[in-house]
C-alpha positions, 0 to 999 in steps of 0.5 A: 617490406613492413606495414609501416613502410607501406603506409608512408606513401599513403600518408604522403598522398593524403597529407596535403588534403589533410593540411588544407582541411585542418587549416580550413577548420581552424580558420573558420573559428579564428579568422572570421572577424579578421576577414570580414566586411567590418574589418575592411570598413575599419581599415579602408583608409590605411589600405588605400594609403598603402596602395597609393604608396606601394601599388605593385606590392599591394597587388602582389600581396592581395593576389597572394592573400586571395590564393591562400584564402581559396586554397585553404577554404578560409572565410572571407572569399567574398570580402576579398573579392569586394576588396579587390574591386575597392582597391583596384577598381573593376579593372584590373581588380577583376583580373586580380580576383579571378587570378587569385581564385584560380590559383587557389583552386588549382592548389586544392585540385592538385591536393585532392587529385594527388591524394584521392583522385587517381585512385577514384578514377581507376576504380570508376574506370574499372567499375560496371553499370551505372557508375561507369556510364556516369563517368563515361558521360562526364568524360565525353562532356568535360568542358561543358560540365566544368563550365556549368558547375562554375557558372551555377551560383549555388554550387559551392566553390570548394565542391567545384574544385574537388569533383573534377579532381576525383573524376580525373579531369586534366589540370589544363581543362580545370584551370581554363574552365575555372578562370573563365567560368568564375568570371561572370560572378567575379565581375558582379562582386568586383563591381560592387567592391568598386562602388564601396567608397560611396557605400562607406560614405553613406554608412551602409553595407553592400547588397551581396544579393545583387547576383540574384537580381533578374538582370544579372542572374538571367544572363548567368543562367543563360550562360549555364544553358549555353554551356550545356548545349553541346551535351544536348546536341550530342545526346540528341544526335546520338539518339537519332543515330540509334533510330536509323 
């Protein structure tokens, strides 16, 4: 078999992830003005009119657009979440937001897992020393770690999609932890979006830093601590067993 033939499977493995990265780079420069809060404000009346006349189509188109934004890491994910609240209210807007974000995250996860995930997992499983211990620790606490990286507000969404793929996390665990892990933050921003009508009427911009307000941030951090509780218990009981 020629070298050219051997390179084809590798090229096909990397193609989906390469396409995502290429579209993300292009979108960062070309779509920023179109997926912005100003664009939402300028087109709000047209969007509301279209929603009132075509609710189901609007909901399907919104979720599809959200999937594309997340899957290709395009700018405007926060604006999309606000739009979901603005058009559909807190409920079912939060379900549309979380559903679209989860589906988009799955696309990135599968692309990364197909391209690099399996090979990295095999190398980490075959490694010795610190790398293997880290991998084993993550494998033993996958649910806790997956929820933790979703709940922590400072972990970039794109990174939280790639790391589980590189560590060989099953798709089911990734999807479930993503859907429920992003729910608290989505509730906050969807509620902000649901109140945009009054914000527009006052000629103001929404306060997106609200998620860092103590009455909102502290409960989210509490959930972060709760997600790590099984890890702490397992570590503590493991040490007790060693002392026996």
